[in-house]
N, C-alpha and C positions, 0 to 999 in steps of 0.2 A: 504494500500500500504506500509506504514511504517513497519508494523508487518511482511510483507512478506520479506522485505529487511533484517530485523534483523534475521529472521529464516534462510534465505539463507546464511547470514554471519556466523551464528553458524554452519551450515552444512559444509561450507568450512573450518572453523576452526577445526571442528572434523576430516575432511579428512586430513588436514595438520598434526594434531596430530597423526592420524592413520598411517601416513607415517613414523613416528619415531619408531613405534613398532618393525620392524625387527631389529633395532639397539640394542634393549634392550637385556640383557643377557637371556639365556635360563632358564626356570623355574627349580628349584631344585626338585628332587624326594623326596617324603615324607620319613622320616626315618622309617625303618622297625624294628620290635622287634629284639634285639640282637645287633643292630648298636650302636657304641659309638659315642657320639656327644660332641663337645666342643663349648662353647658359652661365649662371653664376652658381658655382658649386665647388666641391673639393675633389681633386683628382685622386685616384687610387689605383693600385696594381690590379691587373686582370688575373685570370686563371693562369696564364703564362706570365712569368715574372717580368718579361720585357714589354708586356702590354700595359697601356695606360688607359684608364676609363674615367668617365665622369657621368653622373646621373642628372638628367634633365628634371625639371620640376614635376613633369607628368609621370616620372618613373622610368622613362626611356633610358636605356644604357647606351652611351655614346662612346665609341672607340676613338680616342684621340692620340693613338700611338704614332701617327704621322706628324704630330706637331714638331716644328723645328724652329727654335730650340724647344726641348721638352720641358714642361713645368716640373719643378722639383716636388717631391712628396713631402710637404711641410704641413704645419698646422694652419696655414693661411688659405683662404678661398681664392679662386681665380674667376675672372670674367672672360669667357671664351666665345669666339665666333668661328663658325666653320660651315662648309658646304657638305650636305649629305651626298654620299655616293652609293653606288650599287656594287662596290668592290668587295671582294672576299678577303678576309684577313686570317692569318695564322692564329690569331687570338681566339677565334671561335665564338666570340660573343660581341654584342653591341652593334649599333649602326655605325659604319665607318665614316668618319669625317675627313675632309680634305681641305686645303687652303685654310688652315687653322691659324688664327691669331689670338693671343691671350694676354691678359694683364693680371698681375698679382694684386690682390685687394688687401686692405688692412683688417678685414673681417676674419675672425677665427673660425676654424672648422669645429663642429661638435666632436667630442671624443668618441 
């Protein structure tokens, strides 16, 4: 009997959370090759140690391994602009960017 009450409570909690969904902003369209993107975030290592990634605000993983010079992995955010490509990378993750320009910002990255 107790388990039934707990699961019923979880169902009602899920229904309550589901009611919030229409208030959430609309999903962003995935960037297409040729699109220019601008991101403010913290770079991090990819699955392969030589790969460099950054997360866009919508959660899209961007492969910035082609940046020259490469941003250092520090505790500071960067502002980055790049062009989306349809290139394949050895990194095996993320949307590959080309024509990358970036600037280090005084903002700290979260731990």
